[in-house]
mmCIF file as gemmi writes it, N, C-alpha and C atoms, coordinates in Angstrom:
data_model
loop_
_atom_site.group_PDB
_atom_site.id
_atom_site.type_symbol
_atom_site.label_atom_id
_atom_site.label_alt_id
_atom_site.label_comp_id
_atom_site.label_asym_id
_atom_site.label_entity_id
_atom_site.label_seq_id
_atom_site.pdbx_PDB_ins_code
_atom_site.Cartn_x
_atom_site.Cartn_y
_atom_site.Cartn_z
_atom_site.occupancy
_atom_site.B_iso_or_equiv
_atom_site.pdbx_formal_charge
_atom_site.auth_seq_id
_atom_site.auth_asym_id
_atom_site.pdbx_PDB_model_num
ATOM 1 N N . UNK Axp A 1 ? 23.066 -4.537 94.204 1 0 ? 1 A 1
ATOM 2 C CA . UNK Axp A 1 ? 23.151 -4.385 95.642 1 0 ? 1 A 1
ATOM 3 C C . UNK Axp A 1 ? 21.935 -3.601 96.116 1 0 ? 1 A 1
ATOM 4 N N . UNK Axp A 2 ? 21.356 -4.055 97.183 1 0 ? 2 A 1
ATOM 5 C CA . UNK Axp A 2 ? 20.193 -3.378 97.754 1 0 ? 2 A 1
ATOM 6 C C . UNK Axp A 2 ? 20.598 -2.012 98.287 1 0 ? 2 A 1
ATOM 7 N N . UNK Axp A 3 ? 19.665 -1.099 98.265 1 0 ? 3 A 1
ATOM 8 C CA . UNK Axp A 3 ? 19.909 0.252 98.778 1 0 ? 3 A 1
ATOM 9 C C . UNK Axp A 3 ? 20.186 0.192 100.279 1 0 ? 3 A 1
ATOM 10 N N . UNK Axp A 4 ? 21.234 0.873 100.687 1 0 ? 4 A 1
ATOM 11 C CA . UNK Axp A 4 ? 21.653 0.88 102.083 1 0 ? 4 A 1
ATOM 12 C C . UNK Axp A 4 ? 21.622 2.319 102.583 1 0 ? 4 A 1
ATOM 13 N N . UNK Axp A 5 ? 21.193 2.544 103.827 1 0 ? 5 A 1
ATOM 14 C CA . UNK Axp A 5 ? 21.379 3.868 104.418 1 0 ? 5 A 1
ATOM 15 C C . UNK Axp A 5 ? 22.873 4.067 104.587 1 0 ? 5 A 1
ATOM 16 N N . UNK Axp A 6 ? 23.4 5.167 104.083 1 0 ? 6 A 1
ATOM 17 C CA . UNK Axp A 6 ? 24.842 5.35 104.106 1 0 ? 6 A 1
ATOM 18 C C . UNK Axp A 6 ? 25.346 6.103 105.332 1 0 ? 6 A 1
ATOM 19 N N . UNK Axp A 7 ? 24.443 6.397 106.249 1 0 ? 7 A 1
ATOM 20 C CA . UNK Axp A 7 ? 24.878 6.936 107.527 1 0 ? 7 A 1
ATOM 21 C C . UNK Axp A 7 ? 23.786 6.711 108.579 1 0 ? 7 A 1
ATOM 22 N N . UNK Axp A 8 ? 24.2 6.634 109.818 1 0 ? 8 A 1
ATOM 23 C CA . UNK Axp A 8 ? 23.296 6.614 110.967 1 0 ? 8 A 1
ATOM 24 C C . UNK Axp A 8 ? 23.606 7.863 111.775 1 0 ? 8 A 1
ATOM 25 N N . UNK Axp A 9 ? 22.604 8.456 112.341 1 0 ? 9 A 1
ATOM 26 C CA . UNK Axp A 9 ? 22.794 9.613 113.202 1 0 ? 9 A 1
ATOM 27 C C . UNK Axp A 9 ? 22.057 9.348 114.512 1 0 ? 9 A 1
ATOM 28 N N . UNK Axp A 10 ? 22.767 9.519 115.618 1 0 ? 10 A 1
ATOM 29 C CA . UNK Axp A 10 ? 22.15 9.279 116.91 1 0 ? 10 A 1
ATOM 30 C C . UNK Axp A 10 ? 22.839 10.128 117.969 1 0 ? 10 A 1
ATOM 31 N N . UNK Axp A 11 ? 22.188 10.295 119.097 1 0 ? 11 A 1
ATOM 32 C CA . UNK Axp A 11 ? 22.744 11.077 120.206 1 0 ? 11 A 1
ATOM 33 C C . UNK Axp A 11 ? 23.412 10.149 121.211 1 0 ? 11 A 1
ATOM 34 N N . UNK Axp A 12 ? 24.473 10.638 121.799 1 0 ? 12 A 1
ATOM 35 C CA . UNK Axp A 12 ? 25.154 9.937 122.873 1 0 ? 12 A 1
ATOM 36 C C . UNK Axp A 12 ? 24.957 10.785 124.125 1 0 ? 12 A 1
ATOM 37 N N . UNK Axp A 13 ? 24.317 10.21 125.134 1 0 ? 13 A 1
ATOM 38 C CA . UNK Axp A 13 ? 24.003 10.949 126.361 1 0 ? 13 A 1
ATOM 39 C C . UNK Axp A 13 ? 25.24 11.603 126.984 1 0 ? 13 A 1
ATOM 40 N N . UNK Axp A 14 ? 26.391 10.958 126.865 1 0 ? 14 A 1
ATOM 41 C CA . UNK Axp A 14 ? 27.599 11.497 127.489 1 0 ? 14 A 1
ATOM 42 C C . UNK Axp A 14 ? 28.168 12.692 126.726 1 0 ? 14 A 1
ATOM 43 N N . UNK Axp A 15 ? 27.683 12.934 125.498 1 0 ? 15 A 1
ATOM 44 C CA . UNK Axp A 15 ? 28.194 14.047 124.697 1 0 ? 15 A 1
ATOM 45 C C . UNK Axp A 15 ? 27.206 15.193 124.585 1 0 ? 15 A 1
ATOM 46 N N . UNK Axp A 16 ? 26.271 15.236 125.487 1 0 ? 16 A 1
ATOM 47 C CA . UNK Axp A 16 ? 25.331 16.352 125.568 1 0 ? 16 A 1
ATOM 48 C C . UNK Axp A 16 ? 24.486 16.455 124.308 1 0 ? 16 A 1
ATOM 49 N N . UNK Axp A 17 ? 24.567 17.581 123.614 1 0 ? 17 A 1
ATOM 50 C CA . UNK Axp A 17 ? 23.697 17.84 122.464 1 0 ? 17 A 1
ATOM 51 C C . UNK Axp A 17 ? 24.297 17.428 121.117 1 0 ? 17 A 1
ATOM 52 N N . UNK Axp A 18 ? 25.434 16.778 121.114 1 0 ? 18 A 1
ATOM 53 C CA . UNK Axp A 18 ? 26.093 16.434 119.855 1 0 ? 18 A 1
ATOM 54 C C . UNK Axp A 18 ? 25.513 15.157 119.249 1 0 ? 18 A 1
ATOM 55 N N . UNK Axp A 19 ? 25.388 15.159 117.933 1 0 ? 19 A 1
ATOM 56 C CA . UNK Axp A 19 ? 24.976 13.95 117.217 1 0 ? 19 A 1
ATOM 57 C C . UNK Axp A 19 ? 26.203 13.146 116.826 1 0 ? 19 A 1
ATOM 58 N N . UNK Axp A 20 ? 26.092 11.844 116.874 1 0 ? 20 A 1
ATOM 59 C CA . UNK Axp A 20 ? 27.115 10.941 116.356 1 0 ? 20 A 1
ATOM 60 C C . UNK Axp A 20 ? 26.663 10.541 114.958 1 0 ? 20 A 1
ATOM 61 N N . UNK Axp A 21 ? 27.566 10.626 113.986 1 0 ? 21 A 1
ATOM 62 C CA . UNK Axp A 21 ? 27.245 10.204 112.627 1 0 ? 21 A 1
ATOM 63 C C . UNK Axp A 21 ? 28.168 9.049 112.28 1 0 ? 21 A 1
ATOM 64 N N . UNK Axp A 22 ? 27.594 7.921 111.91 1 0 ? 22 A 1
ATOM 65 C CA . UNK Axp A 22 ? 28.354 6.736 111.531 1 0 ? 22 A 1
ATOM 66 C C . UNK Axp A 22 ? 28.21 6.545 110.021 1 0 ? 22 A 1
ATOM 67 N N . UNK Axp A 23 ? 29.326 6.683 109.294 1 0 ? 23 A 1
ATOM 68 C CA . UNK Axp A 23 ? 29.318 6.503 107.842 1 0 ? 23 A 1
ATOM 69 C C . UNK Axp A 23 ? 29.363 5.024 107.499 1 0 ? 23 A 1
ATOM 70 N N . UNK Axp A 24 ? 28.607 4.632 106.482 1 0 ? 24 A 1
ATOM 71 C CA . UNK Axp A 24 ? 28.58 3.234 106.038 1 0 ? 24 A 1
ATOM 72 C C . UNK Axp A 24 ? 28.681 3.179 104.512 1 0 ? 24 A 1
ATOM 73 N N . UNK Axp A 25 ? 29.044 2.016 104.012 1 0 ? 25 A 1
ATOM 74 C CA . UNK Axp A 25 ? 29.058 1.794 102.566 1 0 ? 25 A 1
ATOM 75 C C . UNK Axp A 25 ? 28.695 0.335 102.287 1 0 ? 25 A 1
ATOM 76 N N . UNK Axp A 26 ? 28.374 0.039 101.057 1 0 ? 26 A 1
ATOM 77 C CA . UNK Axp A 26 ? 28.127 -1.329 100.633 1 0 ? 26 A 1
ATOM 78 C C . UNK Axp A 26 ? 29.411 -1.919 100.081 1 0 ? 26 A 1
ATOM 79 N N . UNK Axp A 27 ? 29.739 -3.143 100.484 1 0 ? 27 A 1
ATOM 80 C CA . UNK Axp A 27 ? 30.959 -3.803 99.991 1 0 ? 27 A 1
ATOM 81 C C . UNK Axp A 27 ? 30.655 -5.237 99.566 1 0 ? 27 A 1
ATOM 82 N N . UNK Axp A 28 ? 31.43 -5.71 98.619 1 0 ? 28 A 1
ATOM 83 C CA . UNK Axp A 28 ? 31.408 -7.117 98.219 1 0 ? 28 A 1
ATOM 84 C C . UNK Axp A 28 ? 32.843 -7.579 98.102 1 0 ? 28 A 1
ATOM 85 N N . UNK Axp A 29 ? 33.065 -8.883 98.267 1 0 ? 29 A 1
ATOM 86 C CA . UNK Axp A 29 ? 34.409 -9.441 98.237 1 0 ? 29 A 1
ATOM 87 C C . UNK Axp A 29 ? 34.492 -10.539 97.191 1 0 ? 29 A 1
ATOM 88 N N . UNK Axp A 30 ? 35.677 -10.669 96.593 1 0 ? 30 A 1
ATOM 89 C CA . UNK Axp A 30 ? 35.893 -11.719 95.607 1 0 ? 30 A 1
ATOM 90 C C . UNK Axp A 30 ? 36.115 -13.043 96.331 1 0 ? 30 A 1
ATOM 91 N N . UNK Axp A 31 ? 35.432 -14.076 95.859 1 0 ? 31 A 1
ATOM 92 C CA . UNK Axp A 31 ? 35.596 -15.423 96.406 1 0 ? 31 A 1
ATOM 93 C C . UNK Axp A 31 ? 36.039 -16.337 95.269 1 0 ? 31 A 1
ATOM 94 N N . UNK Axp A 32 ? 36.311 -17.581 95.577 1 0 ? 32 A 1
ATOM 95 C CA . UNK Axp A 32 ? 36.704 -18.535 94.535 1 0 ? 32 A 1
ATOM 96 C C . UNK Axp A 32 ? 35.535 -18.848 93.598 1 0 ? 32 A 1
ATOM 97 N N . UNK Axp A 33 ? 34.326 -18.522 94.02 1 0 ? 33 A 1
ATOM 98 C CA . UNK Axp A 33 ? 33.13 -18.803 93.213 1 0 ? 33 A 1
ATOM 99 C C . UNK Axp A 33 ? 32.51 -17.543 92.607 1 0 ? 33 A 1
ATOM 100 N N . UNK Axp A 34 ? 33.207 -16.413 92.651 1 0 ? 34 A 1
ATOM 101 C CA . UNK Axp A 34 ? 32.671 -15.157 92.123 1 0 ? 34 A 1
ATOM 102 C C . UNK Axp A 34 ? 32.688 -14.091 93.198 1 0 ? 34 A 1
ATOM 103 N N . UNK Axp A 35 ? 31.602 -13.331 93.301 1 0 ? 35 A 1
ATOM 104 C CA . UNK Axp A 35 ? 31.519 -12.255 94.285 1 0 ? 35 A 1
ATOM 105 C C . UNK Axp A 35 ? 30.613 -12.656 95.44 1 0 ? 35 A 1
ATOM 106 N N . UNK Axp A 36 ? 30.946 -12.176 96.61 1 0 ? 36 A 1
ATOM 107 C CA . UNK Axp A 36 ? 30.154 -12.461 97.809 1 0 ? 36 A 1
ATOM 108 C C . UNK Axp A 36 ? 28.842 -11.691 97.755 1 0 ? 36 A 1
ATOM 109 N N . UNK Axp A 37 ? 27.985 -12.007 98.699 1 0 ? 37 A 1
ATOM 110 C CA . UNK Axp A 37 ? 26.772 -11.219 98.868 1 0 ? 37 A 1
ATOM 111 C C . UNK Axp A 37 ? 27.184 -9.819 99.318 1 0 ? 37 A 1
ATOM 112 N N . UNK Axp A 38 ? 26.349 -8.813 99.114 1 0 ? 38 A 1
ATOM 113 C CA . UNK Axp A 38 ? 26.682 -7.467 99.596 1 0 ? 38 A 1
ATOM 114 C C . UNK Axp A 38 ? 26.577 -7.374 101.119 1 0 ? 38 A 1
ATOM 115 N N . UNK Axp A 39 ? 27.479 -6.617 101.694 1 0 ? 39 A 1
ATOM 116 C CA . UNK Axp A 39 ? 27.491 -6.366 103.136 1 0 ? 39 A 1
ATOM 117 C C . UNK Axp A 39 ? 27.446 -4.865 103.376 1 0 ? 39 A 1
ATOM 118 N N . UNK Axp A 40 ? 26.898 -4.476 104.501 1 0 ? 40 A 1
ATOM 119 C CA . UNK Axp A 40 ? 26.945 -3.09 104.936 1 0 ? 40 A 1
ATOM 120 C C . UNK Axp A 40 ? 28.144 -2.954 105.866 1 0 ? 40 A 1
ATOM 121 N N . UNK Axp A 41 ? 29.039 -2.008 105.577 1 0 ? 41 A 1
ATOM 122 C CA . UNK Axp A 41 ? 30.257 -1.848 106.369 1 0 ? 41 A 1
ATOM 123 C C . UNK Axp A 41 ? 30.333 -0.439 106.945 1 0 ? 41 A 1
ATOM 124 N N . UNK Axp A 42 ? 30.853 -0.332 108.152 1 0 ? 42 A 1
ATOM 125 C CA . UNK Axp A 42 ? 31.074 0.964 108.786 1 0 ? 42 A 1
ATOM 126 C C . UNK Axp A 42 ? 32.421 1.499 108.306 1 0 ? 42 A 1
ATOM 127 N N . UNK Axp A 43 ? 32.453 2.764 107.911 1 0 ? 43 A 1
ATOM 128 C CA . UNK Axp A 43 ? 33.692 3.409 107.481 1 0 ? 43 A 1
ATOM 129 C C . UNK Axp A 43 ? 34.297 4.128 108.681 1 0 ? 43 A 1
ATOM 130 N N . UNK Axp A 44 ? 35.449 3.678 109.128 1 0 ? 44 A 1
ATOM 131 C CA . UNK Axp A 44 ? 36.151 4.338 110.227 1 0 ? 44 A 1
ATOM 132 C C . UNK Axp A 44 ? 37.305 5.119 109.617 1 0 ? 44 A 1
ATOM 133 N N . UNK Axp A 45 ? 37.105 6.415 109.437 1 0 ? 45 A 1
ATOM 134 C CA . UNK Axp A 45 ? 38.091 7.243 108.745 1 0 ? 45 A 1
ATOM 135 C C . UNK Axp A 45 ? 39.394 7.408 109.53 1 0 ? 45 A 1
ATOM 136 N N . UNK Axp A 46 ? 39.396 7.049 110.802 1 0 ? 46 A 1
ATOM 137 C CA . UNK Axp A 46 ? 40.605 7.168 111.604 1 0 ? 46 A 1
ATOM 138 C C . UNK Axp A 46 ? 41.346 5.86 111.799 1 0 ? 46 A 1
ATOM 139 N N . UNK Axp A 47 ? 40.813 4.767 111.268 1 0 ? 47 A 1
ATOM 140 C CA . UNK Axp A 47 ? 41.426 3.448 111.486 1 0 ? 47 A 1
ATOM 141 C C . UNK Axp A 47 ? 42.474 3.151 110.41 1 0 ? 47 A 1
ATOM 142 N N . UNK Axp A 48 ? 43.598 2.592 110.813 1 0 ? 48 A 1
ATOM 143 C CA . UNK Axp A 48 ? 44.616 2.175 109.848 1 0 ? 48 A 1
ATOM 144 C C . UNK Axp A 48 ? 44.465 0.712 109.475 1 0 ? 48 A 1
ATOM 145 N N . UNK Axp A 49 ? 43.577 0 110.15 1 0 ? 49 A 1
ATOM 146 C CA . UNK Axp A 49 ? 43.372 -1.423 109.9 1 0 ? 49 A 1
ATOM 147 C C . UNK Axp A 49 ? 41.878 -1.717 109.842 1 0 ? 49 A 1
ATOM 148 N N . UNK Axp A 50 ? 41.48 -2.497 108.858 1 0 ? 50 A 1
ATOM 149 C CA . UNK Axp A 50 ? 40.091 -2.95 108.779 1 0 ? 50 A 1
ATOM 150 C C . UNK Axp A 50 ? 40.013 -4.353 109.354 1 0 ? 50 A 1
ATOM 151 N N . UNK Axp A 51 ? 38.968 -4.62 110.102 1 0 ? 51 A 1
ATOM 152 C CA . UNK Axp A 51 ? 38.796 -5.925 110.73 1 0 ? 51 A 1
ATOM 153 C C . UNK Axp A 51 ? 37.551 -6.578 110.148 1 0 ? 51 A 1
ATOM 154 N N . UNK Axp A 52 ? 37.712 -7.815 109.677 1 0 ? 52 A 1
ATOM 155 C CA . UNK Axp A 52 ? 36.607 -8.581 109.107 1 0 ? 52 A 1
ATOM 156 C C . UNK Axp A 52 ? 36.331 -9.791 109.998 1 0 ? 52 A 1
ATOM 157 N N . UNK Axp A 53 ? 35.102 -10.258 110.039 1 0 ? 53 A 1
ATOM 158 C CA . UNK Axp A 53 ? 34.821 -11.496 110.771 1 0 ? 53 A 1
ATOM 159 C C . UNK Axp A 53 ? 35.615 -12.662 110.171 1 0 ? 53 A 1
ATOM 160 N N . UNK Axp A 54 ? 36.113 -13.547 111 1 0 ? 54 A 1
ATOM 161 C CA . UNK Axp A 54 ? 36.917 -14.672 110.531 1 0 ? 54 A 1
ATOM 162 C C . UNK Axp A 54 ? 36.15 -15.526 109.527 1 0 ? 54 A 1
ATOM 163 N N . UNK Axp A 55 ? 34.858 -15.722 109.743 1 0 ? 55 A 1
ATOM 164 C CA . UNK Axp A 55 ? 34.068 -16.54 108.806 1 0 ? 55 A 1
ATOM 165 C C . UNK Axp A 55 ? 34.062 -15.923 107.404 1 0 ? 55 A 1
ATOM 166 N N . UNK Axp A 56 ? 34.022 -14.613 107.308 1 0 ? 56 A 1
ATOM 167 C CA . UNK Axp A 56 ? 34.091 -13.942 106.009 1 0 ? 56 A 1
ATOM 168 C C . UNK Axp A 56 ? 35.497 -14.028 105.438 1 0 ? 56 A 1
ATOM 169 N N . UNK Axp A 57 ? 36.494 -13.776 106.268 1 0 ? 57 A 1
ATOM 170 C CA . UNK Axp A 57 ? 37.892 -13.803 105.822 1 0 ? 57 A 1
ATOM 171 C C . UNK Axp A 57 ? 38.259 -15.157 105.206 1 0 ? 57 A 1
ATOM 172 N N . UNK Axp A 58 ? 37.77 -16.25 105.805 1 0 ? 58 A 1
ATOM 173 C CA . UNK Axp A 58 ? 38.095 -17.584 105.302 1 0 ? 58 A 1
ATOM 174 C C . UNK Axp A 58 ? 37.469 -17.86 103.935 1 0 ? 58 A 1
ATOM 175 N N . UNK Axp A 59 ? 36.39 -17.162 103.601 1 0 ? 59 A 1
ATOM 176 C CA . UNK Axp A 59 ? 35.693 -17.448 102.347 1 0 ? 59 A 1
ATOM 177 C C . UNK Axp A 59 ? 36.1 -16.54 101.185 1 0 ? 59 A 1
ATOM 178 N N . UNK Axp A 60 ? 36.896 -15.487 101.443 1 0 ? 60 A 1
ATOM 179 C CA . UNK Axp A 60 ? 37.248 -14.563 100.365 1 0 ? 60 A 1
ATOM 180 C C . UNK Axp A 60 ? 38.644 -14.841 99.827 1 0 ? 60 A 1
ATOM 181 N N . UNK Axp A 61 ? 38.883 -14.384 98.619 1 0 ? 61 A 1
ATOM 182 C CA . UNK Axp A 61 ? 40.191 -14.511 97.996 1 0 ? 61 A 1
ATOM 183 C C . UNK Axp A 61 ? 41.075 -13.389 98.521 1 0 ? 61 A 1
ATOM 184 N N . UNK Axp A 62 ? 42.242 -13.734 99.063 1 0 ? 62 A 1
ATOM 185 C CA . UNK Axp A 62 ? 43.156 -12.727 99.589 1 0 ? 62 A 1
ATOM 186 C C . UNK Axp A 62 ? 44.577 -13.259 99.524 1 0 ? 62 A 1
ATOM 187 N N . UNK Axp A 63 ? 45.508 -12.351 99.656 1 0 ? 63 A 1
ATOM 188 C CA . UNK Axp A 63 ? 46.911 -12.758 99.734 1 0 ? 63 A 1
ATOM 189 C C . UNK Axp A 63 ? 47.556 -12.037 100.903 1 0 ? 63 A 1
ATOM 190 N N . UNK Axp A 64 ? 48.424 -12.734 101.598 1 0 ? 64 A 1
ATOM 191 C CA . UNK Axp A 64 ? 49.084 -12.162 102.767 1 0 ? 64 A 1
ATOM 192 C C . UNK Axp A 64 ? 50.23 -11.28 102.301 1 0 ? 64 A 1
ATOM 193 N N . UNK Axp A 65 ? 50.242 -10.047 102.753 1 0 ? 65 A 1
ATOM 194 C CA . UNK Axp A 65 ? 51.31 -9.114 102.413 1 0 ? 65 A 1
ATOM 195 C C . UNK Axp A 65 ? 52.35 -9.09 103.521 1 0 ? 65 A 1
ATOM 196 N N . UNK Axp A 66 ? 51.884 -9.118 104.762 1 0 ? 66 A 1
ATOM 197 C CA . UNK Axp A 66 ? 52.786 -9.023 105.903 1 0 ? 66 A 1
ATOM 198 C C . UNK Axp A 66 ? 52.096 -9.57 107.143 1 0 ? 66 A 1
ATOM 199 N N . UNK Axp A 67 ? 52.864 -10.15 108.059 1 0 ? 67 A 1
ATOM 200 C CA . UNK Axp A 67 ? 52.324 -10.538 109.36 1 0 ? 67 A 1
ATOM 201 C C . UNK Axp A 67 ? 52.141 -9.282 110.191 1 0 ? 67 A 1
ATOM 202 N N . UNK Axp A 68 ? 51.016 -9.207 110.89 1 0 ? 68 A 1
ATOM 203 C CA . UNK Axp A 68 ? 50.713 -8.016 111.677 1 0 ? 68 A 1
ATOM 204 C C . UNK Axp A 68 ? 49.778 -8.413 112.801 1 0 ? 68 A 1
ATOM 205 N N . UNK Axp A 69 ? 49.94 -7.829 113.945 1 0 ? 69 A 1
ATOM 206 C CA . UNK Axp A 69 ? 49.05 -8.082 115.075 1 0 ? 69 A 1
ATOM 207 C C . UNK Axp A 69 ? 48.349 -6.784 115.441 1 0 ? 69 A 1
ATOM 208 N N . UNK Axp A 70 ? 47.093 -6.917 115.816 1 0 ? 70 A 1
ATOM 209 C CA . UNK Axp A 70 ? 46.377 -5.745 116.303 1 0 ? 70 A 1
ATOM 210 C C . UNK Axp A 70 ? 46.083 -5.94 117.787 1 0 ? 70 A 1
ATOM 211 N N . UNK Axp A 71 ? 46.043 -4.839 118.497 1 0 ? 71 A 1
ATOM 212 C CA . UNK Axp A 71 ? 45.813 -4.845 119.934 1 0 ? 71 A 1
ATOM 213 C C . UNK Axp A 71 ? 44.68 -3.885 120.262 1 0 ? 71 A 1
ATOM 214 N N . UNK Axp A 72 ? 44.053 -4.111 121.381 1 0 ? 72 A 1
ATOM 215 C CA . UNK Axp A 72 ? 43.078 -3.167 121.91 1 0 ? 72 A 1
ATOM 216 C C . UNK Axp A 72 ? 43.793 -2.255 122.892 1 0 ? 72 A 1
ATOM 217 N N . UNK Axp A 73 ? 43.207 -2.055 124.036 1 0 ? 73 A 1
ATOM 218 C CA . UNK Axp A 73 ? 43.816 -1.192 125.043 1 0 ? 73 A 1
ATOM 219 C C . UNK Axp A 73 ? 45.022 -1.846 125.704 1 0 ? 73 A 1
ATOM 220 N N . UNK Axp A 74 ? 45.031 -3.169 125.743 1 0 ? 74 A 1
ATOM 221 C CA . UNK Axp A 74 ? 46.128 -3.892 126.378 1 0 ? 74 A 1
ATOM 222 C C . UNK Axp A 74 ? 47.129 -4.365 125.332 1 0 ? 74 A 1
ATOM 223 N N . UNK Axp A 75 ? 48.404 -4.176 125.61 1 0 ? 75 A 1
ATOM 224 C CA . UNK Axp A 75 ? 49.462 -4.629 124.7 1 0 ? 75 A 1
ATOM 225 C C . UNK Axp A 75 ? 49.962 -6.035 125.048 1 0 ? 75 A 1
ATOM 226 N N . UNK Axp A 76 ? 49.24 -6.735 125.927 1 0 ? 76 A 1
ATOM 227 C CA . UNK Axp A 76 ? 49.638 -8.091 126.283 1 0 ? 76 A 1
ATOM 228 C C . UNK Axp A 76 ? 49.493 -9.002 125.073 1 0 ? 76 A 1
ATOM 229 N N . UNK Axp A 77 ? 50.443 -9.919 124.929 1 0 ? 77 A 1
ATOM 230 C CA . UNK Axp A 77 ? 50.436 -10.837 123.784 1 0 ? 77 A 1
ATOM 231 C C . UNK Axp A 77 ? 49.13 -11.639 123.695 1 0 ? 77 A 1
ATOM 232 N N . UNK Axp A 78 ? 48.602 -12.064 124.839 1 0 ? 78 A 1
ATOM 233 C CA . UNK Axp A 78 ? 47.374 -12.862 124.827 1 0 ? 78 A 1
ATOM 234 C C . UNK Axp A 78 ? 46.139 -12.052 124.431 1 0 ? 78 A 1
ATOM 235 N N . UNK Axp A 79 ? 46.276 -10.744 124.332 1 0 ? 79 A 1
ATOM 236 C CA . UNK Axp A 79 ? 45.154 -9.878 123.932 1 0 ? 79 A 1
ATOM 237 C C . UNK Axp A 79 ? 45.258 -9.446 122.468 1 0 ? 79 A 1
ATOM 238 N N . UNK Axp A 80 ? 46.192 -10.014 121.731 1 0 ? 80 A 1
ATOM 239 C CA . UNK Axp A 80 ? 46.394 -9.608 120.332 1 0 ? 80 A 1
ATOM 240 C C . UNK Axp A 80 ? 45.639 -10.52 119.376 1 0 ? 80 A 1
ATOM 241 N N . UNK Axp A 81 ? 45.424 -10.018 118.164 1 0 ? 81 A 1
ATOM 242 C CA . UNK Axp A 81 ? 44.856 -10.795 117.057 1 0 ? 81 A 1
ATOM 243 C C . UNK Axp A 81 ? 45.864 -10.818 115.929 1 0 ? 81 A 1
ATOM 244 N N . UNK Axp A 82 ? 46.098 -11.995 115.358 1 0 ? 82 A 1
ATOM 245 C CA . UNK Axp A 82 ? 47.01 -12.074 114.211 1 0 ? 82 A 1
ATOM 246 C C . UNK Axp A 82 ? 46.313 -11.597 112.97 1 0 ? 82 A 1
């Protein structure tokens, strides 16, 4: 896997003098043909759910454990993702 910067640091104008630090890691996924190419992923330490692009999800080996929907700010059914 190629060397990846494992964090980004930047300022947010709305937060005055505070730096924002975004943690990242390198990940690979198992596919039917072996391992995927390496990807750079953001680590969200407060998230209970990881979201992957559908194109990646369709190409990796996975098993469904449970049906679950995720929502953004709106709890409307049409705003959910399965």
